C-alpha positions in Angstrom: 17.5 -7.3 54.8 17.0 -3.3 56.5 20.3 -2.3 58.2 20.5 -1.8 62.0 21.4 1.1 62.6 21.1 4.2 65.5 20.2 7.0 63.9 18.3 9.4 64.5 14.4 9.0 62.2 14.7 12.9 61.4 16.5 13.8 58.0 18.9 15.7 60.5 18.0 19.3 58.0 15.9 20.1 61.1 17.7 22.3 63.5 16.7 22.3 67.3 14.2 24.7 68.5 15.4 24.4 72.4 19.5 25.4 72.7 20.9 23.2 75.3 23.0 26.3 77.5 24.7 23.1 80.4 24.9 20.0 80.7 25.6 17.6 83.9 25.0 13.8 85.3 23.1 14.1 87.9 23.2 10.7 88.6 25.2 7.7 87.6 23.9 3.8 87.2 25.5 0.6 86.2 22.5 0.5 83.2 21.6 4.2 82.5 22.8 7.9 83.7 20.0 11.0 84.6 21.7 13.9 82.5 20.2 17.8 83.4 20.5 19.8 81.0 19.8 23.4 81.7 18.2 25.0 78.3 16.7 27.9 75.9 13.5 27.2 75.3 11.5 28.8 71.8 10.2 31.5 73.1 14.2 32.9 74.9 12.9 31.4 78.1 14.9 29.2 80.6 13.9 25.9 81.6 15.3 22.2 82.5 15.3 19.0 80.8 16.6 15.3 82.9 16.9 12.9 80.3 17.7 9.4 81.0 20.6 8.3 78.6 20.6 5.1 77.9 22.7 2.6 75.0 19.3 1.3 73.7 18.4 -1.9 73.5 17.6 -5.1 71.2 13.6 -6.5 71.7 13.6 -10.7 70.2 10.3 -12.3 68.3 11.8 -15.8 68.8 9.4 -17.7 66.3 10.2 -21.5 66.5 10.7 -24.2 63.5 7.1 -25.3 64.2 5.6 -21.3 64.1 5.1 -21.4 68.0 6.3 -17.4 69.9 8.3 -17.9 72.5 7.2 -15.2 75.8 8.4 -14.4 78.9 5.9 -14.0 81.9 8.4 -11.3 83.7 7.9 -10.2 87.1 8.6 -6.4 86.9 10.0 -4.9 90.9 9.2 -1.3 89.5 5.3 -2.4 88.4 4.8 -4.9 90.8 3.6 -7.0 88.5 3.9 -9.7 86.1 4.2 -8.9 82.1 4.4 -10.6 79.4 7.1 -10.0 77.3 9.9 -11.1 74.2 12.9 -11.3 75.0 14.9 -8.2 75.2 18.2 -7.1 76.8 20.8 -3.7 76.8 23.4 -3.4 74.1 26.4 -5.4 75.1 29.7 -3.2 74.8 32.1 -5.0 72.1 29.0 -6.9 70.8 26.9 -5.5 67.4 23.6 -4.8 67.8 22.3 -8.4 66.2 25.4 -10.5 68.5 23.7 -8.4 71.2 20.1 -9.8 70.1 21.8 -13.4 70.2 22.9 -13.1 73.4 20.0 -12.4 75.0 18.5 -15.0 73.3 20.4 -17.0 74.8 20.0 -16.0 78.0 16.5 -15.7 78.7 15.2 -18.8 76.9 18.8 -20.5 76.3 18.1 -19.9 72.4 19.7 -20.5 69.7 18.3 -19.1 66.0 18.6 -19.9 62.4 18.4 -16.9 61.5 18.1 -13.8 62.4 16.3 -10.5 60.7 17.3 -6.8 61.8 12.9 -4.9 61.0 14.0 -1.6 62.5 13.9 0.7 65.2 12.2 3.4 67.5 12.2 5.3 71.0 11.6 3.4 73.6 10.1 6.5 75.4 11.3 9.9 73.6 10.0 12.1 76.7 12.1 11.4 79.0 15.2 9.0 77.2 16.7 8.3 74.8 16.7 5.0 74.5 16.5 3.3 71.1 14.6 -0.4 70.5 16.1 -2.7 68.3 13.6 -4.9 66.6 15.1 -8.4 65.3 12.8 -11.7 64.4 14.6 -14.9 65.1 13.7 -17.9 63.2 14.7 -21.8 63.6 14.9 -20.9 67.5 15.8 -24.1 69.1 14.9 -23.7 73.2 17.7 -24.7 76.1 19.0 -24.1 79.3 17.8 -20.4 79.5 21.4 -18.5 81.8 18.8 -15.2 84.2 20.2 -12.7 86.4 20.2 -13.4 89.5 17.3 -10.9 89.2 15.3 -11.9 86.6 11.9 -14.2 87.7 10.8 -15.0 84.1 8.3 -18.3 82.5 9.8 -19.0 79.5 6.3 -20.1 77.4 5.1 -21.7 73.9 2.3 -19.5 71.9 0.9 -20.2 69.1 0.9 -17.2 66.6 -2.6 -16.1 66.9 -2.9 -16.5 70.9 0.0 -13.8 70.8 -1.5 -11.4 68.7 -5.0 -12.0 69.9 -3.0 -11.1 73.6 -1.0 -7.9 71.7 -4.7 -6.1 70.8 -6.5 -6.9 73.8 -3.5 -5.6 75.7 -2.7 -8.3 77.5 0.8 -7.6 77.1 2.0 -4.7 78.8 5.5 -4.2 78.0 5.3 -1.2 75.1 8.0 -2.0 73.1 7.4 -6.0 72.9 3.6 -5.3 72.0 4.8 -2.5 69.1 8.0 -5.3 68.3 5.5 -8.0 67.1 2.9 -5.4 65.7 5.5 -4.5 63.3 5.8 -7.8 62.4 2.4 -8.9 62.4 2.4 -9.4 58.9 5.7 -11.2 58.2 4.4 -13.9 61.3 1.6 -14.3 59.6 3.9 -15.2 55.7 6.4 -17.0 57.4 6.5 -20.7 55.4 7.3 -23.0 57.7 9.3 -26.6 56.7 6.5 -29.4 56.4 
């Protein structure tokens, strides 16, 4: 199993071509904050970067013992649309990545898992944010009563893997991290050995 980490993807040997001169928090909320950096660009001219600072999040691909994948149809106010996605949530203070993934699985689908596999990580929107997505594959998922937050308008659906992957390939899963997580796990999902 790959170890869950919050490490940068480069080797660390490369120097930043952009130098921060000053930094301030321009805005904050319970979930993230916006940092404004005054910088020197590679050609020496001044510039400004606004960075959405986020503690990171987990995305979970839940697979039942029967081989169905749990998919959410989630109303997202920010885009005024119903989006297909997998369970996800921000890293919780005091919890490990795996503990956060298990907590989100319980909250969003009332689920428990017999096994959690860390798949890897990627940046969700590296042009404006430092948020890192940590991907987990949850196996042997049993569904129960969910405990959504009041602002979460969610429908829980069980779908066969082939249908889920067809949806992802047809761009019907419009949540980017959910789609990428499914693509990263596609081969592993197709090779799962299910109990008979």
